[in-house]
N, C-alpha and C positions, 0 to 999 in steps of 0.2 A: 470327332472331339473327344478328348483323353478323359478313364472316369475317372481322373483324381480334376480335371479340368471342370464337366460335371457335376461331382462331390462337391469344390469349391463355391459355383452355380446353387447348388441346391443343399447346401449343406445344412438349413434350418427343418427343410424337409423331411431332411433325413435323421436328423435329430431328436423329433419330436417323432418321429414312426414308430411304431409299434413292432415293422416289421417291410424290410425293408432286402430290396436284392438287387445287384447289377445283372442288368441282362447283355448274354454275350454267346456268340456261337460256338457251339455244340468241337465243332472240329476248328476251328480256328482259336478260341478262345479269345477273340477281337471283340473289344467293348460296339455295345448296338445301344444301349437303351440303359431305364434303371423305372423299378416299378419299387411301390409304398404301399402300405396301410395303414388307415390314422386312426383313430379309435379317439372319435371325439370326447362322447359320453357314455361310460364304460358303465353305468348300471341300464345304459338304453341297448344296447350291444348292438350298438350300430356302426358302421368300419365306414371311411371313404377311404377316394381309390387315387393317389400319386403315382405319374406316368407320364416318358419320354421315351421315343424312339428314332436315332439318328434318320433322317428323311431317306435314306436311299436302302436304309429298309421295310418301307414303307411299304403296305401291300404283297406284301411276306406269307402273311399270315406269324408272323415273330409276336405281334402284337396279342392277337388272341388269345396266341397260348401263354403271356406273361399275364394276362387279365387271369387267365381259369387260374393260371396255377395259382395268384395273391386268390379270387375266392375260392378255392379249398383250401388253405391254409386260416382265408378268413372264418368261413363256416367248421370246419373239421378241430380247428388246437385252438382257436382262440376264442369260440362259443358262442359266433355275432350270428343275431335275430334277422338280421336285415345288415348290405349293404348300398352304397350309397356314394350317386356322379354325377357328378354335370360337364357338358361340353358347350361349346358354346356353336351356334346355329348354321353356322358356315363349314363345319367341321363336321362332315357328312360323312367324312371315310366310317370317325371313327364311331359315330350312331352307327351306321350301319351295324355298326362290329359287338358295339353296346346287347345292340338290337341280338343280333344273333346268339352273341351265349344265353341267353334270357331275359334280361332288364325290362322293363317296364318303363314308360314314360309317366312320370306322375305332375310335371307341374313345367311350365313355363316362366320365369322372366324375362318379359318383354325390355327392348334394349337397356339391357342392362351394362354391358359391356362394350368399352370404349374400345375396338382392334380393325384395322386398316383403313385409318381412317373415317370410321360408321359404329354408328349405335349398332350392337346386333344382342340376340339373344342369348337367354344360358338359358337350355334344358334342362330339367333335374329327371333324373332313374333311377331307380332300385330294386333288387332282385329278394327278397324274401329268404331266408332259411332253406323253408319248407322246397320252395317253386325249386331252387338249385338241386336237393334232397333226389326230386324225384325225376328229376335227366337224367343224374350223375350217382346215386347210387344204388345200389342192390338193397331190398325188400329189406334184409336183419336192420342194414344201418338206416331203412329208413323208418324203423320203426323208431326207432329213438331220436327223431330231428329232432323232437321239441326239447330236448332233455342237453340241460348243459354238464 
């Protein structure tokens, strides 16, 4: 699928995003997906993530790289306090990726999404700025972790 086709499909998401990027291969500049940052309630400094990756690029680390890029920007440049997201329970690959980069499961909405001819759960996850900073930022940067 071309970047234009994805943009057409997800135009509303892109238009409402605080930050968005097209994901492409460095070597060939081939489009492989997109990543978006939304800030729903600015006073709460809580952002969430929209993401899509073409299936032929799953399992190769591109999703993890894009997620880390968006989270770093969310905390470092947008001053967010927390970053939230949700995934549906059959999406075990995504859940594993989210946990790997440091998210914590914060809740489960049971059978709230009709998917593949059945109801499935939504798993809510979150990561705080200080949790991200503890793993990713140097000591000097961590001193100011709660300042915006």
